[in-house]
C-alpha positions, 0 to 999 in steps of 0.5 A, a space after each residue: 520492537 513491533 513495526 507495522 506498515 498499514 498499506 493500500 495498493 492504491 497509494 503510490 507513496 505506499 508502493 515507494 515505501 514498500 520498495 525501501 522497507 527491505 533496506 530498513 529491515 536489513 539495516 535494523 534487523 526489524 521485520 515490518 508486519 504488512 497490514 492491508 487497510 482499505 484506504 477508501 474506508 480510512 478516508 470515509 471514517 476520518 473525513 479525509 480524501 486522496 491528494 488528487 481531491 485535496 490538491 485539485 485547484 491548489 496553485 503550485 502544490 501538485 507541482 511541488 508534490 511531483 518534485 518531491 516524488 522525483 527527489 525521493 526516486 533519485 535519493 533511493 535510486 528507484 527506477 521501477 515506478 510509473 504513474 498509473 494512467 487508470 488512477 484512481 483504481 478501486 482496490 477493494 478486490 486486490 486488497 481482499 486478495 491481500 487479506 486472504 494471501 496474508 494467511 498463505 505462504 505466498 503473501 510477500 510474492 502477492 504484495 510484490 507482484 500486485 504493487 508491480 502491476 499497479 505502479 511499475 507496469 501499471 494496469 487497471 487493477 480493478 477489472 477482474 479479467 485484468 487482475 486474473 491475467 496479472 496474477 497468472 503472469 506472476 505465477 500466483 494461484 489465481 483461482 484460490 485467490 479469487 475464491 479467497 477474496 469473496 469469503 465472508 471472513 476475508 471481507 470481515 478481516 479487511 473491515 477489521 484491519 481498516 477500523 483498527 488502523 483508524 482507531 490507532 490514528 491512521 488517516 491515510 496511506 502509507 502509515 507506519 506504527 512502531 510499538 503503537 507510535 504513528 508515523 505518516 508518509 514515506 518521508 517519515 521512514 527515516 524516523 521509523 528507521 531511527 527508532 527501530 535502529 
């Protein structure tokens, strides 16, 4: 079966999903294809907005979301997660970096490390100097990645990924597809695993 994970580094729930996907792969024998899709582009195309916007001023809902996150962390024994104090972070540069890195042997390392710098050891990952220092500390080829971010084909590929994601039914992040069937949100990963298993 074909399993896809459409992700943006700006989504904390996509990060939490990323942390438990390896276990699902191990248990099912499936391999998730990581598809960088720009959340801002998805929101714009679907007239959606981030939970920070949609929950603003709603009584009790933000507190409940916090509770659900705490339950998820406890259930999956996740320790390496912190709210990013710089949130929301414009992820355009690091998402273009992901598109470029996807063609390189260090793609998995890039994704692991950028997520770490976003949600485990949070940084303002929309400032070039901060991104550069973070990637250097992770042992990634910084100059190569920065050059790759600005290639026309990289920019176009991110747009194409984002458009395809919306065409497949996505409206936010994280979104998963199993043989084209859509599942939205980290709490649907058990259904994804059930289908894959």
